[in-house]
C-alpha positions as MATLAB code, in Angstrom:
seq = 'MRILHTEWMGVKGGQAMRVLEDMHLARELGHTPLLAAKEENWLFQQAREEGFETFPLPFGHLADPKPYLAVLKLLQRERIDVVHTHSSKDSYPATYAAKVLGKKVVRSRHMALTKRPGHLFRIADAVVTTGETIRQELIDYGLDPSKVLSIPTYPDARRFVPDRERAEAFCRHLGIEEGQIVIGTLGGTGEMKRAWALVDMMQRFSSLPVVLLIAGPQPHDSRDKLEERIQKARLQDRVRILGYIDPLPFLDGIDIYACPSKSEGLPQALMQAMMMGKACVSTRVGSIAELDMKGNLLLSPPEDLELFAKHLESLLHSPGRMRDAGRLNRELALKHFTRDEMKERTRILYDALGVDKERG';
ca = [
      14.930    5.540   57.456;
      11.849    4.224   55.741;
      11.093    6.757   52.998;
       7.788    6.685   51.132;
       7.854    8.373   47.729;
       4.456    9.354   46.328;
       3.713   10.195   42.690;
       0.465   10.854   40.843;
       1.797   11.419   37.300;
       1.446    8.386   35.092;
       3.611    9.019   32.038;
       7.094    7.725   31.490;
       9.265   10.810   31.395;
      11.938   12.802   33.157;
       9.990   13.250   36.393;
       9.137    9.565   36.758;
      12.737    8.611   36.015;
      13.925   11.128   38.603;
      11.679    9.578   41.286;
      13.116    6.168   40.452;
      16.662    7.511   40.685;
      15.841    9.130   44.043;
      14.790    5.709   45.297;
      17.992    4.082   44.057;
      20.099    6.738   45.778;
      18.192    6.351   49.039;
      18.788    2.607   48.976;
      22.494    3.078   48.253;
      22.676    5.440   51.240;
      21.339    2.757   53.567;
      17.664    3.744   53.684;
      14.544    1.801   52.683;
      12.637    3.550   49.883;
       9.035    2.620   49.077;
       6.601    3.929   46.457;
       2.894    4.791   46.503;
       1.367    5.499   43.090;
      -1.407    4.412   40.774;
      -0.883    0.787   39.834;
      -1.237    1.473   36.110;
       1.518    4.088   36.120;
       4.817    3.336   34.371;
       6.717    4.309   37.514;
       4.765    1.855   39.685;
       5.447   -1.050   37.337;
       9.113   -0.158   36.836;
       9.785    0.310   40.551;
       8.234   -3.086   41.232;
      10.380   -4.690   38.533;
      13.480   -3.177   40.113;
      12.721   -4.669   43.505;
      11.186   -1.759   45.409;
       8.153   -2.171   47.658;
       5.182   -0.608   45.900;
       1.689    0.260   47.108;
      -1.219    1.139   44.784;
      -3.024    4.262   45.977;
      -6.012    6.010   44.330;
      -4.549    9.507   43.934;
      -7.020   11.666   42.063;
      -9.434   14.461   42.911;
      -8.211   16.520   45.841;
     -11.689   16.554   47.403;
     -11.865   12.746   47.469;
     -11.231   11.525   51.055;
     -10.099    8.027   49.999;
      -6.454    8.925   49.168;
      -6.086   10.787   52.472;
      -7.289    7.798   54.487;
      -5.287    5.341   52.386;
      -2.020    7.235   52.905;
      -2.699    7.608   56.627;
      -3.183    3.852   57.023;
      -0.127    3.109   54.881;
       2.148    5.358   56.931;
       1.037    3.675   60.131;
       1.193    0.124   58.825;
       4.603    0.454   57.149;
       6.178    2.551   59.924;
       7.217    5.300   57.523;
       9.679    7.928   58.792;
       9.762   10.335   55.817;
       7.234   11.092   53.083;
       8.696   12.452   49.837;
       6.052   13.873   47.467;
       6.422   14.842   43.808;
       3.142   16.097   42.238;
       0.222   18.146   43.534;
      -2.372   15.378   43.536;
      -0.238   13.102   45.685;
       1.303   15.903   47.756;
      -1.956   17.024   49.366;
      -3.060   13.700   50.887;
       0.499   12.527   51.601;
       1.570   15.771   53.291;
      -1.535   16.102   55.466;
      -1.394   12.442   56.529;
       2.286   12.752   57.392;
       1.733   15.904   59.429;
      -1.131   14.305   61.385;
       1.246   11.496   62.383;
       4.252   13.741   63.027;
       6.298   12.416   60.094;
       8.892   14.380   58.140;
       7.886   15.640   54.688;
      10.065   16.362   51.645;
       8.467   18.116   48.664;
      10.165   17.985   45.263;
       9.722   20.644   42.599;
      10.824   19.269   39.242;
       9.869   22.172   36.984;
      10.226   25.928   36.989;
       7.502   27.725   38.947;
       4.358   28.755   37.096;
       2.704   30.426   40.102;
       3.347   31.379   43.727;
       4.212   28.239   45.749;
       1.349   27.095   47.973;
       1.312   26.280   51.651;
       2.418   22.656   51.124;
       5.878   23.976   50.271;
       5.869   26.042   53.458;
       4.893   23.235   55.834;
       7.290   20.700   54.286;
      10.417   19.972   56.329;
      12.555   20.159   53.171;
      12.012   21.195   49.568;
      14.112   19.739   46.743;
      14.499   21.502   43.401;
      16.232   20.290   40.244;
      18.291   23.445   39.909;
      19.625   26.471   41.760;
      17.509   28.920   39.754;
      14.291   27.183   40.853;
      15.609   27.069   44.423;
      16.165   30.819   44.355;
      12.656   31.411   43.008;
      11.203   29.600   46.018;
      13.394   31.580   48.394;
      12.312   34.817   46.715;
       8.724   33.820   47.494;
       9.601   33.610   51.169;
      10.611   29.998   51.791;
      13.295   29.398   54.412;
      16.619   29.102   52.505;
      17.900   26.525   54.979;
      15.242   24.006   53.993;
      15.398   24.419   50.180;
      18.050   22.259   48.479;
      18.970   21.993   44.799;
      19.656   18.402   43.703;
      19.828   18.159   39.892;
      19.383   14.769   38.217;
      22.977   14.447   37.108;
      23.901   11.510   34.798;
      25.888    8.454   35.811;
      29.372    8.863   34.309;
      29.823    5.063   34.356;
      26.916    4.658   31.970;
      27.090    7.683   29.663;
      30.314    6.905   27.817;
      30.580    7.582   24.056;
      30.864    4.456   21.912;
      31.739    4.776   18.219;
      30.567    1.271   17.291;
      27.216    1.850   18.967;
      26.869    5.147   17.093;
      27.594    3.505   13.750;
      25.122    0.688   14.429;
      22.420    3.185   15.367;
      22.921    5.206   12.188;
      22.947    2.076   10.008;
      19.691    0.938   11.610;
      18.002    4.240   10.723;
      19.550    4.485    7.279;
      21.484    7.641    8.084;
      24.168    8.123    5.488;
      27.791    9.035    6.075;
      28.240   12.792    5.900;
      24.753   13.615    7.156;
      24.551   15.785   10.265;
      22.040   14.580   12.850;
      20.118   16.922   15.134;
      18.295   15.108   17.914;
      15.946   15.765   20.802;
      14.601   13.448   23.494;
      11.840   15.839   24.550;
       9.096   14.085   22.618;
       6.196   15.575   20.703;
       4.401   17.492   23.477;
       3.522   21.144   22.949;
       5.765   22.526   25.707;
       8.814   20.739   24.272;
       8.244   22.419   20.892;
       9.625   19.786   18.556;
       7.409   21.491   15.978;
       9.831   24.419   16.048;
      12.679   22.116   15.047;
      10.572   20.789   12.174;
       9.999   24.346   10.952;
      13.718   25.086   11.201;
      14.542   22.105    8.995;
      13.117   24.013    6.028;
      15.737   26.662    6.705;
      18.480   24.032    6.408;
      17.202   22.560    3.142;
      20.546   23.028    1.378;
      22.440   21.140    4.091;
      22.673   17.350    4.646;
      20.741   17.486    7.941;
      18.502   14.876    9.575;
      16.231   15.530   12.568;
      15.385   12.750   15.065;
      12.607   13.293   17.607;
      12.441   10.771   20.445;
      10.596   10.653   23.748;
       6.988   10.861   24.998;
       4.088   11.289   22.584;
       1.177   12.625   24.662;
      -2.405   12.546   23.349;
      -2.614   13.370   19.635;
       0.623   15.373   19.541;
       2.383   12.865   17.277;
      -0.404   13.052   14.695;
      -0.208   16.843   14.641;
       3.557   16.773   14.286;
       3.427   14.225   11.459;
       0.929   16.440    9.637;
       3.360   19.327    9.982;
       6.195   17.188    8.623;
       4.138   16.044    5.637;
       2.951   19.559    4.867;
       6.577   20.726    4.781;
       7.541   17.640    2.698;
      10.198   16.643    5.219;
       9.319   12.949    5.536;
      12.780   11.919    4.310;
      14.609   14.198    6.737;
      12.589   14.064    9.972;
      11.943   10.892   11.979;
       9.723   10.445   15.058;
      11.077    7.550   17.112;
       9.046    7.485   20.345;
      10.683    6.104   23.467;
      14.241    4.946   22.902;
      17.363    3.983   24.816;
      19.192    7.315   25.222;
      22.654    5.781   24.849;
      22.586    4.786   21.145;
      20.448    7.823   20.373;
      22.940   10.262   21.899;
      25.843    8.366   20.336;
      24.254    8.677   16.910;
      23.466   12.396   16.882;
      25.800   15.344   16.339;
      23.808   18.163   17.950;
      21.352   17.974   20.829;
      18.474   20.480   20.621;
      16.216   21.551   23.489;
      13.745   24.214   22.254;
      11.411   23.839   25.262;
       9.140   26.612   26.447;
       9.469   25.432   30.066;
      11.876   23.107   31.883;
      13.437   22.432   35.239;
      16.872   21.055   34.464;
      16.336   18.426   31.729;
      18.099   15.120   32.211;
      18.485   14.523   28.478;
      20.413   17.770   28.016;
      22.877   16.825   30.759;
      23.193   13.336   29.293;
      23.952   14.831   25.877;
      26.685   16.973   27.447;
      28.228   13.924   29.102;
      28.117   12.081   25.780;
      30.167   14.879   24.223;
      27.529   16.530   22.043;
      27.182   20.171   21.042;
      23.984   21.502   22.626;
      21.550   24.261   21.675;
      18.817   25.149   24.154;
      16.379   27.748   25.312;
      17.342   29.611   28.470;
      14.544   28.296   30.715;
      14.432   26.806   34.194;
      17.916   26.123   35.511;
      19.510   25.328   32.144;
      21.823   28.365   32.261;
      23.543   26.745   35.267;
      25.092   24.236   32.853;
      26.623   27.011   30.730;
      29.876   27.433   32.650;
      32.255   28.411   29.842;
      30.006   29.405   26.964;
      29.678   25.705   26.234;
      25.944   25.899   25.506;
      24.304   27.957   22.783;
      21.303   29.518   24.525;
      18.399   31.684   23.412;
      15.396   33.194   25.188;
      12.369   30.884   24.861;
      10.512   33.467   22.784;
      13.399   33.921   20.322;
      13.240   30.862   18.079;
      14.986   32.830   15.334;
      18.116   33.040   17.493;
      17.772   29.349   18.322;
      17.757   28.562   14.587;
      20.816   30.760   14.043;
      22.671   28.877   16.786;
      21.896   25.585   15.062;
      22.901   26.995   11.701;
      26.239   28.229   13.079;
      27.098   24.697   14.209;
      25.930   23.111   10.960;
      28.271   25.376    9.001;
      31.223   24.768   11.336;
      31.910   21.066   12.067;
      35.073   22.028   13.955;
      33.147   24.298   16.310;
      30.555   21.566   16.776;
      33.208   19.036   17.798;
      34.948   21.516   20.123;
      31.663   22.326   21.851;
      30.992   18.631   22.370;
      34.427   17.996   23.864;
      34.019   20.926   26.250;
      30.562   19.752   27.293;
      31.849   16.303   28.175;
      34.801   17.749   30.089;
      32.542   20.002   32.170;
      29.926   17.302   32.751;
      32.511   14.844   34.056;
      33.962   17.483   36.362;
      30.837   19.140   37.738;
      27.618   17.301   36.838;
      27.906   13.656   37.922;
      25.709   11.239   39.826;
      28.271   11.190   42.650;
      27.498   14.867   43.293;
      23.771   14.106   43.226;
      24.271   11.285   45.732;
      26.233   13.520   48.107;
      23.526   16.188   48.051;
      20.914   13.497   48.719;
      22.926   12.313   51.727;
      22.978   15.871   53.062;
      19.194   16.095   52.620;
      18.439   12.954   54.592;
      21.028   13.653   57.285;
      19.429   17.059   57.856;
      16.045   15.467   58.542;
      17.439   13.991   61.743;
      15.749   10.578   61.533;
      17.773    7.488   62.435;
      18.414    5.568   59.214;
      19.062    2.331   61.094;
      15.304    1.824   61.325;
      15.338    1.163   57.569;
];
């Protein structure tokens, strides 16, 4: 099959990386994945670098007819069999154009629902969620269970392997001293990820040798606001903002992974941290509870940051418990949450669409 992925969002983040992984899996399964996105987007440039066919499209205002006509022409010219959409502003023109031409449509939902799903979800031939909880929410709103499939973005076990030398090099580079305990998050500085809450909690741990590392996206002026918070609390020596970073050395170098988000789907970084053998503390949002199979995650309601802080504190005071939690997380991740499982679910998705893949 020739599968056109469409994406409006421009930032480098979990959703963009998921789209790229979807394209890799489709290619491994014998299909031909293509991408339509804004040319300036990180995803567009990265997909092109990795050898995928890319097409710049002017996704923007939903009332603008240009994206609708552009997608329609692209589907005809490139003989597309399946359109796979990811955000609202690309889903409208891509879905309508596909339906006019009788093409199959897959709609992905990367995050937990914030409102009743619209009609685009109902007219899609398949809907993909990043977790079972989100899948069930869609079904509860009346979507056909047979066309809603959960395909989490599970990590590649061949890549996410702990490496002691890499961990030591990472800590040396940042000047982290032996004996310090490192809490880390890859959620970035955005408001919904609530790194500010971790900064506030660091004051609670002032008597402990704890360092906080914040990596990931830095939207708008969020970094400036977070740095002001750090300076006001006089935590400059104990909190570092790193921006985008290779997750492998980062996850090697930390001791505890923290995910205090107010909203999530099923965050890739949390699953990666599990596979790297780290103790994990998270809010119970989206589909995160699905990863807690044997009490291996310390979870709190998103509104209860006090409980979140207590979970962190319990690990900081018990290195043995922290190590045991990390070992259990890696064991469970390798058994249940691997890229091979993601690939098999993707195969099921495309097989169910009933389009001959030999055309790709």
